N, C-alpha and C positions, 0 to 999 in steps of 0.2 A: 781860601776854603779848601780843606783837604779833599783829595779825590776818594770816592767810595770804592771799596773793593767789590768787584763783581764775582758772584759765585759761578764757578764753572759748571756747566750742565753735567749731570751724572748719566753715564751710559747704562741704560736698563739691562743690557746684555751682561755687563759685569756684575750687576746686582743678582741676576738669576744664577750666574755661575757661582757666585759666592754663597748663595743660599743652598745650592746643591752640594757644595763642598762641606758646609757645616751640618746639614741635615743627614742623619744616619739612614742607610738604605733600609726601606721597609721589608724587602724580600730577604735581606741578610738577617735582620732582626727576627723575622718569622722563622727562618731556617734554624737560627740559633735556639729559639724558644722550643721548636719542635724537637731538636736534638736533645735539649735538656729534659723535655717531657718524656721522651723515649727512654732516656737513661734512668729517670726516676721511676718509671712504671715497669721497666723490664723485670726487676726483681719481684715486684708485686705480682706480675703475671705468672711468673714461675711458681711463686708461693701459692697462688690461687689454683694452679694446675695440680700441685702436690696435695693441697687440701681437698680438691675434688676427687683425686684418686683415692685418698684415705677414706673419704665419705662413701664413695662407691663400694670400697672394700668392706666397710662396716655394714652397709646395706646388704651386701652379698652374704656376709657371715651371719647376719641376723636372720636372713631368709633361710639359710641352711639350718640354723638352730631351730627356727620355728617349725620347719618341715620334720626335723628329727623329733622334736617334742610332740608334734601331732601324731607321728607314727608310733611313738612310744605310748601315747595316750590311747590311740586306737587299739594297740596290742593289749594294753592293760584292761581296757573296757570291753573285752570280748563279750558278745551277747549270743544267746542261743535259745533254742526251743527244747522242749522235753523229748527224750527218746529213751526207750528201754532196750537193754541188751539182755538176752536170756542166757544164763549160764548152763552148764551141762546138767544141772539138777532141776532145771525148769524154774529156777527162782529169778524173778525180775529185779533188775537193779537199774535205777534211774541214772541217765546220763544227759549231758548237755552238749549240743553241737552248735557251730556257728550258723548265722542266718543264711549265708551262701550255701553251706552244705545242707541245711535243713530244707531248702527249696527242692533239692533233688531226692529227698526221702519220700517214698510212696507209702502212705499210711492206709491201713485197712479201713473199709467203710464201716465195719461193725464197732469202731472205737469213737464214733462221733460224740458220744457222751463225755468220754475222757477229754477229747480235744476241746469241746465247748467249755469244760470246766477248767481248762488249762492243764489237764493231766497228760501223761505221756502216751505214746503209741506203744504197741507191743510187737513191733517188727523185729525179727531176729537178725542180728548183724553177723555177717560172715567173719570168721577169725582172721586176724592179721598174720600174714606169712612173714615171720621174722627171719631175715637173711642170716646165714651162717658166716658172719664176718666178725673181725676183731677190731676194736677201737681202743684208744688209750684213755686212761682215767687221769685225774689230776696229778698223780704221782708217776705218770708215764708207764704204768703197768697195763698189760693187755687185758681186755675184758671182752668176753664173748657173751652178748646179752641172751642169745638163744640158749646157751648152756646154763646161764643163771636162772632163766625162766623154768627150765626143766628140772633144775636141782633144788628149787625152793617152793614151799607151799604157796607163798604169795610173793609177787614182785610188783612194785609200784614204780612207774617211770613217769616223770614229769618233764616237759620240755619248756624252755624259756628262750626268748629271742636273743638276749645278750647279757652276759655275766656282769654283775656290779651296777646295773642300771636300777632305777627306783622300783619299778614294778617287779622285776625279776628278783630283787633283793627281798621284797616282801614275801614273794612266793617261796623262795628258798628258806627264809627264816621261819615261815609258817610250817614247812615240813620239818625243820630242825626242832621247833618247839613241840611238835606232835610226835617226834621220833620215838619216844618211849612207848607210845601206844602201838606204833607199827612193830616195834621190837617184840612187844608182848604177844603179838599175833604171829610172830615169826615171819614177818614181812620184810623183804629186802627193798630198800629205796635207792633209786638212781635219779640224779639230775642229768638232763641231756640238753646240749646246745652245740652250735657249730664253732664255739670259741676254741682257742688254742689251749694246749696243755698248761702253759704258764698262766694264762688268764683264769683257767679253772682253779688252779692251785691258789692264786691270790684271792679269788672269790671264796674258796673254802676256808682258807686261813683267817681272812678278815672277819667272816661271819660265823666262824667256828661251826661249820657244818659237819655233822657226824656221819654222813653218807658219802658215797662216791659220786663224782661228777664226770660224765663221759664227754670227751672232746670229739664230736662227730664232724670233723672239719669237711668231710667229703659228702655229707648227708646220706651216708650208707644206711643209717637207721631212721633218721628223720624223714626221709622220703618215703620208704615203705610203710612207716607208721602213719603217714597221712598228714604230717605237720609242716611239710615244706610249703612255704607261702606262694612261691612262683618258680617257674623253671630256672630262673637265674639265682634263686636262693631266698633267704629269709625264713623265719620260723613263726608259726602261729602257736601261741601259748596253749598247751594241751596237757592231758595226762591219761595214762592207761593203767589198768589193774589186771594182772594175770593171776589166776588161781589154778593150781594143779596143772600148770603148763598150758592153760587155755585162757584166751582173752575174755574177760567178763564185763569190762567197761572201757569205752573209748570216748574221750571228751576232746573235741577239737574246737578251740575258741572259747576261752573261759577266763574269768577274772582271777587274779592271783590268790586271793583269800578263798574263793569258792573252790578252786582246785584242791586246796588243802582240806577243807571241811568235807567235801564230797568223798575224797579218797579215804579219810579217816572213817567216815560213816560206812563206806562200802567194805572196808577191811575189818575194822574193829566190831562193827555191828553185824557182821555176817554170821 
């Protein structure tokens, strides 16, 4: 009878050693996966950062645009109450001033009926002291507004916040369209703002404006006339009418179209 082979006992230690040799290291695999993940996500993080920067910039630009539009809308929609300026012949001419300025006006008690009916007061306004200064027009020529006022029977000056903006364009084109009426009354018209000479020239050429535009970059006229918005600058849309070298109408804070219609009525209908 053949002898049976006896299996040799297996050493458990060797089995464990063999198992450890074949099994990949968990920590090594985890580190490898982590490195791969970092490599894959790094470009994405950089892109996300760039996208976020661009988004923030867009929000910032939109905010600036909104503020600019709100300011332009506020300037265009100037509101005012009634006020009368008495000229040298005792004739009353209606004017409009801004709400803020209207609060400072002291109205006589004997005009309650006019006020209740929405009519104007009859307070006489002190004349504006036009400084004897020279500013440039759109063609870089010197203009002394004080001399112009003294040399012409009528001088109409309208101030606008910024050349070539929507509201200012409507205002300037309104005076352009009514210019023949001013000319027939021998009235000289000036546009006034703190824009540069070149900006005024572009504005005049593009809109075919037949009158001169004054570049009062230092607010030498805008300030004394009362249209400077704040100590740091800015212009409140306004207009003034001078007759025989005297101020007869001063309007601070007015809509573009209203400034034109009132100026025409005051000059042509006088």
